[in-house]
Predicted model as a PDB file, atoms N, CA, C, CB and O in Angstrom, pLDDT in the B-factor column:
MODEL        1                                                                  
ATOM      1  N   MET A   1       3.781   6.178 -19.775  1.00 71.00           N  
ATOM      2  CA  MET A   1       4.383   7.401 -20.717  1.00 71.00           C  
ATOM      3  C   MET A   1       3.277   8.137 -21.165  1.00 71.00           C  
ATOM      4  CB  MET A   1       5.239   6.934 -22.057  1.00 71.00           C  
ATOM      5  O   MET A   1       3.244   9.353 -20.977  1.00 71.00           O  
ATOM      6  N   ALA A   2       2.352   7.536 -21.743  1.00 68.00           N  
ATOM      7  CA  ALA A   2       1.308   8.318 -22.083  1.00 68.00           C  
ATOM      8  C   ALA A   2       0.723   9.374 -20.996  1.00 68.00           C  
ATOM      9  CB  ALA A   2       0.326   7.414 -22.488  1.00 68.00           C  
ATOM     10  O   ALA A   2       0.480  10.575 -21.117  1.00 68.00           O  
ATOM     11  N   HIS A   3       0.595   8.550 -19.962  1.00 70.00           N  
ATOM     12  CA  HIS A   3      -0.137   9.510 -18.751  1.00 70.00           C  
ATOM     13  C   HIS A   3       0.788  10.596 -18.382  1.00 70.00           C  
ATOM     14  CB  HIS A   3      -0.492   8.659 -17.283  1.00 70.00           C  
ATOM     15  O   HIS A   3       0.355  11.725 -18.153  1.00 70.00           O  
ATOM     16  N   HIS A   4       2.007  10.315 -18.316  1.00 73.00           N  
ATOM     17  CA  HIS A   4       3.127  11.420 -17.985  1.00 73.00           C  
ATOM     18  C   HIS A   4       2.823  12.705 -19.091  1.00 73.00           C  
ATOM     19  CB  HIS A   4       4.887  10.691 -18.233  1.00 73.00           C  
ATOM     20  O   HIS A   4       2.605  13.854 -18.707  1.00 73.00           O  
ATOM     21  N   PHE A   5       2.848  12.348 -20.340  1.00 73.00           N  
ATOM     22  CA  PHE A   5       2.719  13.302 -21.365  1.00 73.00           C  
ATOM     23  C   PHE A   5       1.346  14.083 -21.233  1.00 73.00           C  
ATOM     24  CB  PHE A   5       2.850  12.591 -22.723  1.00 73.00           C  
ATOM     25  O   PHE A   5       1.373  15.312 -21.278  1.00 73.00           O  
ATOM     26  N   LEU A   6       0.133  13.403 -21.070  1.00 71.00           N  
ATOM     27  CA  LEU A   6      -1.063  14.170 -20.752  1.00 71.00           C  
ATOM     28  C   LEU A   6      -0.970  15.000 -19.591  1.00 71.00           C  
ATOM     29  CB  LEU A   6      -2.157  13.331 -20.578  1.00 71.00           C  
ATOM     30  O   LEU A   6      -1.563  16.079 -19.599  1.00 71.00           O  
ATOM     31  N   TRP A   7      -0.261  14.620 -18.528  1.00 70.00           N  
ATOM     32  CA  TRP A   7      -0.267  15.416 -17.193  1.00 70.00           C  
ATOM     33  C   TRP A   7       0.598  16.490 -17.520  1.00 70.00           C  
ATOM     34  CB  TRP A   7       0.251  14.615 -15.853  1.00 70.00           C  
ATOM     35  O   TRP A   7       0.200  17.630 -17.280  1.00 70.00           O  
ATOM     36  N   HIS A   8       1.904  16.288 -18.116  1.00 74.00           N  
ATOM     37  CA  HIS A   8       2.501  17.312 -18.626  1.00 74.00           C  
ATOM     38  C   HIS A   8       1.853  18.539 -19.482  1.00 74.00           C  
ATOM     39  CB  HIS A   8       3.336  16.741 -19.266  1.00 74.00           C  
ATOM     40  O   HIS A   8       1.977  19.703 -19.102  1.00 74.00           O  
ATOM     41  N   LEU A   9       1.147  18.179 -20.676  1.00 71.00           N  
ATOM     42  CA  LEU A   9       0.454  18.945 -21.237  1.00 71.00           C  
ATOM     43  C   LEU A   9      -0.636  19.772 -20.704  1.00 71.00           C  
ATOM     44  CB  LEU A   9       0.141  18.361 -21.997  1.00 71.00           C  
ATOM     45  O   LEU A   9      -0.876  20.898 -21.140  1.00 71.00           O  
ATOM     46  N   LYS A  10      -1.341  19.166 -19.687  1.00 75.00           N  
ATOM     47  CA  LYS A  10      -2.375  19.836 -19.004  1.00 75.00           C  
ATOM     48  C   LYS A  10      -1.612  20.819 -17.915  1.00 75.00           C  
ATOM     49  CB  LYS A  10      -3.409  18.724 -18.315  1.00 75.00           C  
ATOM     50  O   LYS A  10      -2.251  21.828 -17.618  1.00 75.00           O  
ATOM     51  N   ILE A  11      -0.517  20.673 -17.379  1.00 74.00           N  
ATOM     52  CA  ILE A  11       0.094  21.784 -16.856  1.00 74.00           C  
ATOM     53  C   ILE A  11       0.482  22.810 -17.636  1.00 74.00           C  
ATOM     54  CB  ILE A  11       1.048  21.464 -16.250  1.00 74.00           C  
ATOM     55  O   ILE A  11       0.305  23.961 -17.235  1.00 74.00           O  
ATOM     56  N   ARG A  12       1.063  22.561 -18.851  1.00 78.00           N  
ATOM     57  CA  ARG A  12       1.687  23.534 -19.618  1.00 78.00           C  
ATOM     58  C   ARG A  12       0.596  24.427 -20.279  1.00 78.00           C  
ATOM     59  CB  ARG A  12       2.607  22.876 -20.641  1.00 78.00           C  
ATOM     60  O   ARG A  12       0.728  25.650 -20.290  1.00 78.00           O  
ATOM     61  N   LEU A  13      -0.446  23.830 -20.810  1.00 76.00           N  
ATOM     62  CA  LEU A  13      -1.456  24.442 -21.431  1.00 76.00           C  
ATOM     63  C   LEU A  13      -2.692  24.882 -20.520  1.00 76.00           C  
ATOM     64  CB  LEU A  13      -1.846  23.569 -22.458  1.00 76.00           C  
ATOM     65  O   LEU A  13      -3.468  25.794 -20.803  1.00 76.00           O  
ATOM     66  N   GLY A  14      -2.738  24.161 -19.494  1.00 78.00           N  
ATOM     67  CA  GLY A  14      -4.003  24.800 -18.702  1.00 78.00           C  
ATOM     68  C   GLY A  14      -5.286  24.283 -19.340  1.00 78.00           C  
ATOM     69  O   GLY A  14      -5.491  23.185 -19.858  1.00 78.00           O  
ATOM     70  N   LYS A  15      -6.095  25.312 -19.187  1.00 76.00           N  
ATOM     71  CA  LYS A  15      -7.517  24.960 -19.904  1.00 76.00           C  
ATOM     72  C   LYS A  15      -7.515  24.728 -21.404  1.00 76.00           C  
ATOM     73  CB  LYS A  15      -8.536  26.130 -19.693  1.00 76.00           C  
ATOM     74  O   LYS A  15      -8.422  24.133 -21.986  1.00 76.00           O  
ATOM     75  N   LYS A  16      -6.537  25.188 -21.938  1.00 78.00           N  
ATOM     76  CA  LYS A  16      -6.414  24.921 -23.488  1.00 78.00           C  
ATOM     77  C   LYS A  16      -5.868  23.645 -23.902  1.00 78.00           C  
ATOM     78  CB  LYS A  16      -5.551  25.921 -24.138  1.00 78.00           C  
ATOM     79  O   LYS A  16      -5.703  23.436 -25.103  1.00 78.00           O  
ATOM     80  N   ALA A  17      -5.558  22.730 -22.999  1.00 72.00           N  
ATOM     81  CA  ALA A  17      -5.281  21.461 -23.307  1.00 72.00           C  
ATOM     82  C   ALA A  17      -6.324  20.524 -23.831  1.00 72.00           C  
ATOM     83  CB  ALA A  17      -4.781  20.974 -22.276  1.00 72.00           C  
ATOM     84  O   ALA A  17      -7.413  20.423 -23.265  1.00 72.00           O  
ATOM     85  N   PRO A  18      -5.983  19.768 -25.007  1.00 74.00           N  
ATOM     86  CA  PRO A  18      -6.966  19.024 -25.612  1.00 74.00           C  
ATOM     87  C   PRO A  18      -7.502  17.925 -24.718  1.00 74.00           C  
ATOM     88  CB  PRO A  18      -6.459  18.495 -26.835  1.00 74.00           C  
ATOM     89  O   PRO A  18      -6.770  17.329 -23.928  1.00 74.00           O  
ATOM     90  N   SER A  19      -8.844  17.656 -24.861  1.00 78.00           N  
ATOM     91  CA  SER A  19      -9.301  16.505 -23.989  1.00 78.00           C  
ATOM     92  C   SER A  19      -9.181  15.139 -24.689  1.00 78.00           C  
ATOM     93  CB  SER A  19     -10.790  16.715 -23.559  1.00 78.00           C  
ATOM     94  O   SER A  19     -10.140  14.521 -25.151  1.00 78.00           O  
ATOM     95  N   ILE A  20      -7.902  14.738 -24.718  1.00 77.00           N  
ATOM     96  CA  ILE A  20      -7.357  13.388 -25.420  1.00 77.00           C  
ATOM     97  C   ILE A  20      -7.364  12.378 -24.253  1.00 77.00           C  
ATOM     98  CB  ILE A  20      -5.713  13.534 -26.123  1.00 77.00           C  
ATOM     99  O   ILE A  20      -6.939  12.681 -23.138  1.00 77.00           O  
ATOM    100  N   THR A  21      -7.834  11.243 -24.540  1.00 80.00           N  
ATOM    101  CA  THR A  21      -7.656  10.072 -23.332  1.00 80.00           C  
ATOM    102  C   THR A  21      -6.424   9.386 -23.642  1.00 80.00           C  
ATOM    103  CB  THR A  21      -8.917   8.878 -23.248  1.00 80.00           C  
ATOM    104  O   THR A  21      -5.874   9.482 -24.738  1.00 80.00           O  
ATOM    105  N   ILE A  22      -5.937   8.610 -22.565  1.00 78.00           N  
ATOM    106  CA  ILE A  22      -4.832   7.831 -22.587  1.00 78.00           C  
ATOM    107  C   ILE A  22      -5.003   6.923 -23.864  1.00 78.00           C  
ATOM    108  CB  ILE A  22      -4.679   7.054 -21.246  1.00 78.00           C  
ATOM    109  O   ILE A  22      -4.007   6.812 -24.579  1.00 78.00           O  
ATOM    110  N   LEU A  23      -6.034   6.330 -24.192  1.00 86.00           N  
ATOM    111  CA  LEU A  23      -6.219   5.342 -25.095  1.00 86.00           C  
ATOM    112  C   LEU A  23      -5.789   6.022 -26.384  1.00 86.00           C  
ATOM    113  CB  LEU A  23      -7.656   4.779 -25.085  1.00 86.00           C  
ATOM    114  O   LEU A  23      -4.930   5.572 -27.141  1.00 86.00           O  
ATOM    115  N   GLN A  24      -6.509   7.216 -26.572  1.00 83.00           N  
ATOM    116  CA  GLN A  24      -6.345   7.882 -28.017  1.00 83.00           C  
ATOM    117  C   GLN A  24      -4.755   8.093 -28.035  1.00 83.00           C  
ATOM    118  CB  GLN A  24      -7.281   9.483 -28.231  1.00 83.00           C  
ATOM    119  O   GLN A  24      -4.077   7.674 -28.974  1.00 83.00           O  
ATOM    120  N   LEU A  25      -4.213   8.758 -26.958  1.00 79.00           N  
ATOM    121  CA  LEU A  25      -2.690   8.939 -27.027  1.00 79.00           C  
ATOM    122  C   LEU A  25      -2.023   7.716 -27.358  1.00 79.00           C  
ATOM    123  CB  LEU A  25      -2.101   9.435 -25.732  1.00 79.00           C  
ATOM    124  O   LEU A  25      -1.088   7.761 -28.157  1.00 79.00           O  
ATOM    125  N   ARG A  26      -2.357   6.696 -26.883  1.00 82.00           N  
ATOM    126  CA  ARG A  26      -1.460   5.494 -26.927  1.00 82.00           C  
ATOM    127  C   ARG A  26      -1.644   4.996 -28.387  1.00 82.00           C  
ATOM    128  CB  ARG A  26      -1.861   4.314 -25.775  1.00 82.00           C  
ATOM    129  O   ARG A  26      -0.750   4.327 -28.906  1.00 82.00           O  
ATOM    130  N   MET A  27      -2.755   5.298 -29.045  1.00 85.00           N  
ATOM    131  CA  MET A  27      -2.906   4.905 -30.470  1.00 85.00           C  
ATOM    132  C   MET A  27      -1.999   5.812 -31.365  1.00 85.00           C  
ATOM    133  CB  MET A  27      -4.440   5.023 -30.923  1.00 85.00           C  
ATOM    134  O   MET A  27      -1.383   5.372 -32.336  1.00 85.00           O  
ATOM    135  N   LEU A  28      -1.969   7.142 -30.948  1.00 81.00           N  
ATOM    136  CA  LEU A  28      -0.907   8.072 -31.673  1.00 81.00           C  
ATOM    137  C   LEU A  28       0.374   7.544 -31.568  1.00 81.00           C  
ATOM    138  CB  LEU A  28      -0.830   9.491 -31.121  1.00 81.00           C  
ATOM    139  O   LEU A  28       1.037   7.403 -32.595  1.00 81.00           O  
ATOM    140  N   ILE A  29       0.879   7.192 -30.352  1.00 82.00           N  
ATOM    141  CA  ILE A  29       2.216   6.836 -30.135  1.00 82.00           C  
ATOM    142  C   ILE A  29       2.723   5.494 -30.628  1.00 82.00           C  
ATOM    143  CB  ILE A  29       2.430   6.912 -28.805  1.00 82.00           C  
ATOM    144  O   ILE A  29       3.908   5.168 -30.687  1.00 82.00           O  
ATOM    145  N   GLN A  30       1.613   4.712 -30.994  1.00 83.00           N  
ATOM    146  CA  GLN A  30       1.854   3.424 -31.655  1.00 83.00           C  
ATOM    147  C   GLN A  30       2.278   3.826 -33.171  1.00 83.00           C  
ATOM    148  CB  GLN A  30       0.469   2.426 -31.585  1.00 83.00           C  
ATOM    149  O   GLN A  30       3.281   3.328 -33.683  1.00 83.00           O  
ATOM    150  N   VAL A  31       1.551   4.647 -33.776  1.00 85.00           N  
ATOM    151  CA  VAL A  31       1.722   4.907 -34.999  1.00 85.00           C  
ATOM    152  C   VAL A  31       2.934   5.787 -35.393  1.00 85.00           C  
ATOM    153  CB  VAL A  31       0.595   5.403 -35.385  1.00 85.00           C  
ATOM    154  O   VAL A  31       3.586   5.676 -36.431  1.00 85.00           O  
ATOM    155  N   LEU A  32       3.131   6.686 -34.388  1.00 83.00           N  
ATOM    156  CA  LEU A  32       4.355   7.736 -34.640  1.00 83.00           C  
ATOM    157  C   LEU A  32       5.582   7.100 -34.231  1.00 83.00           C  
ATOM    158  CB  LEU A  32       4.232   9.147 -33.800  1.00 83.00           C  
ATOM    159  O   LEU A  32       6.510   7.380 -34.990  1.00 83.00           O  
ATOM    160  N   LEU A  33       5.929   6.228 -33.143  1.00 84.00           N  
ATOM    161  CA  LEU A  33       7.041   5.607 -32.669  1.00 84.00           C  
ATOM    162  C   LEU A  33       7.458   4.379 -33.646  1.00 84.00           C  
ATOM    163  CB  LEU A  33       6.753   5.171 -31.226  1.00 84.00           C  
ATOM    164  O   LEU A  33       6.550   3.634 -34.015  1.00 84.00           O  
ATOM    165  N   PRO A  34       8.629   4.157 -34.032  1.00 80.00           N  
ATOM    166  CA  PRO A  34       8.908   2.992 -34.683  1.00 80.00           C  
ATOM    167  C   PRO A  34       8.972   1.670 -33.812  1.00 80.00           C  
ATOM    168  CB  PRO A  34      10.125   3.211 -35.351  1.00 80.00           C  
ATOM    169  O   PRO A  34       9.437   1.741 -32.675  1.00 80.00           O  
ATOM    170  N   VAL A  35       8.522   0.484 -34.311  1.00 77.00           N  
ATOM    171  CA  VAL A  35       8.560  -0.657 -33.518  1.00 77.00           C  
ATOM    172  C   VAL A  35       9.912  -1.288 -33.689  1.00 77.00           C  
ATOM    173  CB  VAL A  35       7.445  -1.593 -33.859  1.00 77.00           C  
ATOM    174  O   VAL A  35      10.514  -1.128 -34.751  1.00 77.00           O  
ATOM    175  N   ARG A  36      10.344  -1.883 -32.867  1.00 79.00           N  
ATOM    176  CA  ARG A  36      11.634  -2.459 -33.067  1.00 79.00           C  
ATOM    177  C   ARG A  36      11.313  -3.968 -33.145  1.00 79.00           C  
ATOM    178  CB  ARG A  36      12.690  -2.067 -31.895  1.00 79.00           C  
ATOM    179  O   ARG A  36      10.783  -4.589 -32.224  1.00 79.00           O  
ATOM    180  N   LYS A  37      11.680  -4.496 -34.321  1.00 83.00           N  
ATOM    181  CA  LYS A  37      11.489  -5.997 -34.295  1.00 83.00           C  
ATOM    182  C   LYS A  37      12.637  -6.791 -33.755  1.00 83.00           C  
ATOM    183  CB  LYS A  37      11.221  -6.498 -35.665  1.00 83.00           C  
ATOM    184  O   LYS A  37      13.807  -6.441 -33.906  1.00 83.00           O  
ATOM    185  N   ARG A  38      12.267  -7.859 -33.129  1.00 86.00           N  
ATOM    186  CA  ARG A  38      13.055  -8.714 -32.361  1.00 86.00           C  
ATOM    187  C   ARG A  38      13.165 -10.103 -32.957  1.00 86.00           C  
ATOM    188  CB  ARG A  38      12.525  -8.772 -31.021  1.00 86.00           C  
ATOM    189  O   ARG A  38      12.207 -10.653 -33.501  1.00 86.00           O  
ATOM    190  N   ASP A  39      14.430 -10.681 -32.829  1.00 91.00           N  
ATOM    191  CA  ASP A  39      14.309 -12.164 -33.212  1.00 91.00           C  
ATOM    192  C   ASP A  39      14.596 -12.992 -32.106  1.00 91.00           C  
ATOM    193  CB  ASP A  39      15.226 -12.572 -34.333  1.00 91.00           C  
ATOM    194  O   ASP A  39      14.894 -12.426 -31.055  1.00 91.00           O  
ATOM    195  N   LEU A  40      14.557 -14.399 -32.147  1.00 93.00           N  
ATOM    196  CA  LEU A  40      14.482 -15.179 -30.750  1.00 93.00           C  
ATOM    197  C   LEU A  40      15.607 -14.827 -29.903  1.00 93.00           C  
ATOM    198  CB  LEU A  40      14.501 -16.766 -30.909  1.00 93.00           C  
ATOM    199  O   LEU A  40      15.566 -14.661 -28.684  1.00 93.00           O  
ATOM    200  N   GLU A  41      16.742 -14.717 -30.759  1.00 94.00           N  
ATOM    201  CA  GLU A  41      18.006 -14.536 -29.774  1.00 94.00           C  
ATOM    202  C   GLU A  41      18.017 -13.123 -28.913  1.00 94.00           C  
ATOM    203  CB  GLU A  41      19.439 -14.570 -30.719  1.00 94.00           C  
ATOM    204  O   GLU A  41      18.640 -12.994 -27.859  1.00 94.00           O  
ATOM    205  N   SER A  42      17.339 -12.231 -29.446  1.00 92.00           N  
ATOM    206  CA  SER A  42      17.424 -10.930 -28.894  1.00 92.00           C  
ATOM    207  C   SER A  42      16.322 -11.075 -27.678  1.00 92.00           C  
ATOM    208  CB  SER A  42      17.099  -9.698 -30.065  1.00 92.00           C  
ATOM    209  O   SER A  42      16.550 -10.657 -26.543  1.00 92.00           O  
ATOM    210  N   ILE A  43      15.332 -11.598 -27.994  1.00 93.00           N  
ATOM    211  CA  ILE A  43      14.230 -11.944 -26.904  1.00 93.00           C  
ATOM    212  C   ILE A  43      14.858 -12.800 -25.633  1.00 93.00           C  
ATOM    213  CB  ILE A  43      12.978 -12.893 -27.647  1.00 93.00           C  
ATOM    214  O   ILE A  43      14.710 -12.445 -24.464  1.00 93.00           O  
ATOM    215  N   ILE A  44      15.504 -13.852 -26.000  1.00 95.00           N  
ATOM    216  CA  ILE A  44      16.149 -14.654 -24.985  1.00 95.00           C  
ATOM    217  C   ILE A  44      17.141 -13.902 -24.149  1.00 95.00           C  
ATOM    218  CB  ILE A  44      16.815 -15.790 -25.606  1.00 95.00           C  
ATOM    219  O   ILE A  44      17.154 -14.017 -22.924  1.00 95.00           O  
ATOM    220  N   GLU A  45      17.994 -13.112 -24.828  1.00 95.00           N  
ATOM    221  CA  GLU A  45      18.932 -12.201 -23.966  1.00 95.00           C  
ATOM    222  C   GLU A  45      18.355 -11.314 -23.158  1.00 95.00           C  
ATOM    223  CB  GLU A  45      19.793 -11.431 -24.704  1.00 95.00           C  
ATOM    224  O   GLU A  45      18.785 -11.074 -22.029  1.00 95.00           O  
ATOM    225  N   LEU A  46      17.024 -10.589 -23.832  1.00 93.00           N  
ATOM    226  CA  LEU A  46      16.402  -9.701 -22.832  1.00 93.00           C  
ATOM    227  C   LEU A  46      15.865 -10.227 -21.643  1.00 93.00           C  
ATOM    228  CB  LEU A  46      15.418  -9.031 -23.375  1.00 93.00           C  
ATOM    229  O   LEU A  46      15.869  -9.569 -20.602  1.00 93.00           O  
ATOM    230  N   ILE A  47      15.299 -11.617 -21.736  1.00 96.00           N  
ATOM    231  CA  ILE A  47      14.699 -12.313 -20.735  1.00 96.00           C  
ATOM    232  C   ILE A  47      15.790 -12.706 -19.561  1.00 96.00           C  
ATOM    233  CB  ILE A  47      14.015 -13.543 -21.381  1.00 96.00           C  
ATOM    234  O   ILE A  47      15.635 -12.608 -18.344  1.00 96.00           O  
ATOM    235  N   GLU A  48      16.748 -13.100 -20.169  1.00 97.00           N  
ATOM    236  CA  GLU A  48      18.108 -13.181 -19.305  1.00 97.00           C  
ATOM    237  C   GLU A  48      18.452 -12.153 -18.420  1.00 97.00           C  
ATOM    238  CB  GLU A  48      19.254 -13.255 -20.123  1.00 97.00           C  
ATOM    239  O   GLU A  48      18.575 -12.360 -17.213  1.00 97.00           O  
ATOM    240  N   TRP A  49      18.630 -10.958 -18.988  1.00 96.00           N  
ATOM    241  CA  TRP A  49      18.923  -9.888 -18.343  1.00 96.00           C  
ATOM    242  C   TRP A  49      17.908  -9.295 -17.476  1.00 96.00           C  
ATOM    243  CB  TRP A  49      19.322  -9.071 -19.181  1.00 96.00           C  
ATOM    244  O   TRP A  49      18.311  -8.639 -16.516  1.00 96.00           O  
ATOM    245  N   ILE A  50      16.566  -9.434 -17.679  1.00 95.00           N  
ATOM    246  CA  ILE A  50      15.637  -9.193 -16.810  1.00 95.00           C  
ATOM    247  C   ILE A  50      15.489 -10.234 -15.497  1.00 95.00           C  
ATOM    248  CB  ILE A  50      14.476  -9.130 -17.610  1.00 95.00           C  
ATOM    249  O   ILE A  50      15.002  -9.849 -14.434  1.00 95.00           O  
ATOM    250  N   GLN A  51      15.917 -11.440 -15.685  1.00 97.00           N  
ATOM    251  CA  GLN A  51      16.121 -12.353 -14.796  1.00 97.00           C  
ATOM    252  C   GLN A  51      17.522 -12.102 -13.813  1.00 97.00           C  
ATOM    253  CB  GLN A  51      16.133 -13.618 -15.598  1.00 97.00           C  
ATOM    254  O   GLN A  51      17.550 -12.256 -12.592  1.00 97.00           O  
ATOM    255  N   ARG A  52      18.297 -11.813 -14.402  1.00 96.00           N  
ATOM    256  CA  ARG A  52      19.449 -11.338 -13.529  1.00 96.00           C  
ATOM    257  C   ARG A  52      19.200 -10.156 -12.700  1.00 96.00           C  
ATOM    258  CB  ARG A  52      20.610 -11.025 -14.342  1.00 96.00           C  
ATOM    259  O   ARG A  52      19.433 -10.170 -11.492  1.00 96.00           O  
ATOM    260  N   LYS A  53      18.748  -9.162 -13.297  1.00 96.00           N  
ATOM    261  CA  LYS A  53      18.235  -7.766 -12.647  1.00 96.00           C  
ATOM    262  C   LYS A  53      17.355  -8.336 -11.375  1.00 96.00           C  
ATOM    263  CB  LYS A  53      17.169  -6.712 -13.851  1.00 96.00           C  
ATOM    264  O   LYS A  53      17.738  -8.096 -10.230  1.00 96.00           O  
ATOM    265  N   ASN A  54      16.209  -9.070 -11.613  1.00 95.00           N  
ATOM    266  CA  ASN A  54      15.355  -9.550 -10.752  1.00 95.00           C  
ATOM    267  C   ASN A  54      15.844 -10.357  -9.583  1.00 95.00           C  
ATOM    268  CB  ASN A  54      14.528 -10.215 -11.434  1.00 95.00           C  
ATOM    269  O   ASN A  54      15.256 -10.348  -8.501  1.00 95.00           O  
ATOM    270  N   HIS A  55      17.152 -11.195  -9.868  1.00 94.00           N  
ATOM    271  CA  HIS A  55      17.805 -11.984  -8.851  1.00 94.00           C  
ATOM    272  C   HIS A  55      18.562 -10.979  -7.973  1.00 94.00           C  
ATOM    273  CB  HIS A  55      18.765 -13.089  -9.479  1.00 94.00           C  
ATOM    274  O   HIS A  55      18.650 -11.117  -6.753  1.00 94.00           O  
ATOM    275  N   VAL A  56      19.073 -10.021  -8.618  1.00 94.00           N  
ATOM    276  CA  VAL A  56      20.065  -9.102  -7.849  1.00 94.00           C  
ATOM    277  C   VAL A  56      18.969  -8.253  -6.954  1.00 94.00           C  
ATOM    278  CB  VAL A  56      21.123  -8.032  -8.975  1.00 94.00           C  
ATOM    279  O   VAL A  56      19.326  -8.044  -5.795  1.00 94.00           O  
ATOM    280  N   ALA A  57      17.760  -7.769  -7.320  1.00 93.00           N  
ATOM    281  CA  ALA A  57      16.871  -7.183  -6.380  1.00 93.00           C  
ATOM    282  C   ALA A  57      16.427  -8.067  -5.369  1.00 93.00           C  
ATOM    283  CB  ALA A  57      15.776  -6.652  -7.003  1.00 93.00           C  
ATOM    284  O   ALA A  57      16.303  -7.621  -4.228  1.00 93.00           O  
ATOM    285  N   TYR A  58      16.155  -9.310  -5.623  1.00 92.00           N  
ATOM    286  CA  TYR A  58      15.655 -10.214  -4.754  1.00 92.00           C  
ATOM    287  C   TYR A  58      16.779 -10.306  -3.519  1.00 92.00           C  
ATOM    288  CB  TYR A  58      15.366 -11.606  -5.548  1.00 92.00           C  
ATOM    289  O   TYR A  58      16.505 -10.188  -2.325  1.00 92.00           O  
ATOM    290  N   CYS A  59      18.076 -10.539  -4.065  1.00 91.00           N  
ATOM    291  CA  CYS A  59      19.075 -10.667  -2.884  1.00 91.00           C  
ATOM    292  C   CYS A  59      19.172  -9.524  -2.190  1.00 91.00           C  
ATOM    293  CB  CYS A  59      20.429 -11.019  -3.262  1.00 91.00           C  
ATOM    294  O   CYS A  59      19.298  -9.689  -0.977  1.00 91.00           O  
ATOM    295  N   SER A  60      19.151  -8.345  -2.601  1.00 90.00           N  
ATOM    296  CA  SER A  60      19.256  -7.070  -1.945  1.00 90.00           C  
ATOM    297  C   SER A  60      18.039  -7.018  -1.045  1.00 90.00           C  
ATOM    298  CB  SER A  60      19.325  -5.854  -2.968  1.00 90.00           C  
ATOM    299  O   SER A  60      18.328  -6.753   0.122  1.00 90.00           O  
ATOM    300  N   HIS A  61      16.810  -7.194  -1.277  1.00 88.00           N  
ATOM    301  CA  HIS A  61      15.731  -7.163  -0.508  1.00 88.00           C  
ATOM    302  C   HIS A  61      15.742  -8.178   0.736  1.00 88.00           C  
ATOM    303  CB  HIS A  61      14.634  -7.385  -1.382  1.00 88.00           C  
ATOM    304  O   HIS A  61      15.355  -7.908   1.873  1.00 88.00           O  
ATOM    305  N   ARG A  62      16.232  -9.323   0.315  1.00 85.00           N  
ATOM    306  CA  ARG A  62      16.341 -10.409   1.427  1.00 85.00           C  
ATOM    307  C   ARG A  62      17.567  -9.993   2.338  1.00 85.00           C  
ATOM    308  CB  ARG A  62      16.585 -11.987   0.765  1.00 85.00           C  
ATOM    309  O   ARG A  62      17.516 -10.332   3.520  1.00 85.00           O  
ATOM    310  N   ARG A  63      18.679  -9.275   1.876  1.00 82.00           N  
ATOM    311  CA  ARG A  63      19.552  -8.930   2.789  1.00 82.00           C  
ATOM    312  C   ARG A  63      19.061  -7.978   3.963  1.00 82.00           C  
ATOM    313  CB  ARG A  63      20.583  -8.390   2.089  1.00 82.00           C  
ATOM    314  O   ARG A  63      19.321  -8.033   5.165  1.00 82.00           O  
ATOM    315  N   LYS A  64      18.227  -7.038   3.208  1.00 79.00           N  
ATOM    316  CA  LYS A  64      17.848  -5.991   4.306  1.00 79.00           C  
ATOM    317  C   LYS A  64      16.715  -6.493   5.306  1.00 79.00           C  
ATOM    318  CB  LYS A  64      17.314  -4.620   3.587  1.00 79.00           C  
ATOM    319  O   LYS A  64      16.499  -5.971   6.399  1.00 79.00           O  
ATOM    320  N   LYS A  65      15.995  -7.619   4.761  1.00 78.00           N  
ATOM    321  CA  LYS A  65      14.967  -8.154   5.694  1.00 78.00           C  
ATOM    322  C   LYS A  65      15.794  -9.142   6.940  1.00 78.00           C  
ATOM    323  CB  LYS A  65      13.789  -9.120   4.701  1.00 78.00           C  
ATOM    324  O   LYS A  65      15.651  -9.118   8.163  1.00 78.00           O  
ATOM    325  N   VAL A  66      16.514  -9.820   6.246  1.00 75.00           N  
ATOM    326  CA  VAL A  66      17.243 -10.938   7.195  1.00 75.00           C  
ATOM    327  C   VAL A  66      18.521 -10.541   7.743  1.00 75.00           C  
ATOM    328  CB  VAL A  66      17.542 -12.263   6.436  1.00 75.00           C  
ATOM    329  O   VAL A  66      18.857 -11.004   8.833  1.00 75.00           O  
ATOM    330  N   GLY A  67      19.326  -9.688   7.078  1.00 69.00           N  
ATOM    331  CA  GLY A  67      20.623  -9.180   7.469  1.00 69.00           C  
ATOM    332  C   GLY A  67      21.705  -9.876   6.856  1.00 69.00           C  
ATOM    333  O   GLY A  67      21.529 -10.734   5.991  1.00 69.00           O  
ATOM    334  N   PRO A  68      22.844  -9.519   7.295  1.00 65.00           N  
ATOM    335  CA  PRO A  68      24.129 -10.221   6.618  1.00 65.00           C  
ATOM    336  C   PRO A  68      24.143 -11.519   6.981  1.00 65.00           C  
ATOM    337  CB  PRO A  68      25.513  -9.641   7.003  1.00 65.00           C  
ATOM    338  O   PRO A  68      23.477 -11.813   7.974  1.00 65.00           O  
ATOM    339  N   PRO A  69      24.774 -12.418   6.387  1.00 63.00           N  
ATOM    340  CA  PRO A  69      24.795 -13.957   6.852  1.00 63.00           C  
ATOM    341  C   PRO A  69      25.733 -14.086   8.039  1.00 63.00           C  
ATOM    342  CB  PRO A  69      25.329 -15.001   5.636  1.00 63.00           C  
ATOM    343  O   PRO A  69      26.796 -13.469   8.090  1.00 63.00           O  
ATOM    344  N   GLN A  70      25.364 -14.799   8.867  1.00 66.00           N  
ATOM    345  CA  GLN A  70      26.145 -15.028  10.123  1.00 66.00           C  
ATOM    346  C   GLN A  70      27.159 -16.181  10.152  1.00 66.00           C  
ATOM    347  CB  GLN A  70      25.201 -15.264  11.211  1.00 66.00           C  
ATOM    348  O   GLN A  70      26.812 -17.253   9.656  1.00 66.00           O  
ATOM    349  N   LEU A  71      28.282 -16.064  10.646  1.00 63.00           N  
ATOM    350  CA  LEU A  71      29.168 -17.114  10.581  1.00 63.00           C  
ATOM    351  C   LEU A  71      28.903 -17.899  11.864  1.00 63.00           C  
ATOM    352  CB  LEU A  71      30.629 -16.635  10.418  1.00 63.00           C  
ATOM    353  O   LEU A  71      28.739 -17.407  12.981  1.00 63.00           O  
ATOM    354  N   SER A  72      28.884 -19.236  11.527  1.00 62.00           N  
ATOM    355  CA  SER A  72      28.667 -20.330  12.824  1.00 62.00           C  
ATOM    356  C   SER A  72      30.041 -20.562  13.295  1.00 62.00           C  
ATOM    357  CB  SER A  72      27.926 -21.924  12.402  1.00 62.00           C  
ATOM    358  O   SER A  72      30.973 -20.675  12.498  1.00 62.00           O  
ATOM    359  N   LEU A  73      30.192 -20.638  14.591  1.00 57.00           N  
ATOM    360  CA  LEU A  73      31.411 -21.025  15.229  1.00 57.00           C  
ATOM    361  C   LEU A  73      31.102 -22.302  15.776  1.00 57.00           C  
ATOM    362  CB  LEU A  73      31.919 -20.050  16.272  1.00 57.00           C  
ATOM    363  O   LEU A  73      31.955 -22.927  16.406  1.00 57.00           O  
TER     364      LEU A  73                                                      
ENDMDL                                                                          
END                                                                             
C-alpha cells in the first residue's frame, strides 16, 4: 500500500514529490491508521477463513491442471 501511495504521489506531483522512503511512509501510516485489536476468537476465525479460501484456490488450480474427475466404468 505504501509503495502504491509513493508511486501515485510521484505521478501526481512529478519533480515536486517529496523524497520519502517506503520505511518512512510505513512509520507514518502506523501512527495515523488505527490498529484493530483482536482477541483469540477473532484470530481463529480469521485463520479458518484464510484456510477455507486457500483450499478453494488449491482445488481450482488442481482442476485446471488435472482436469475434471473421470468416471470409471
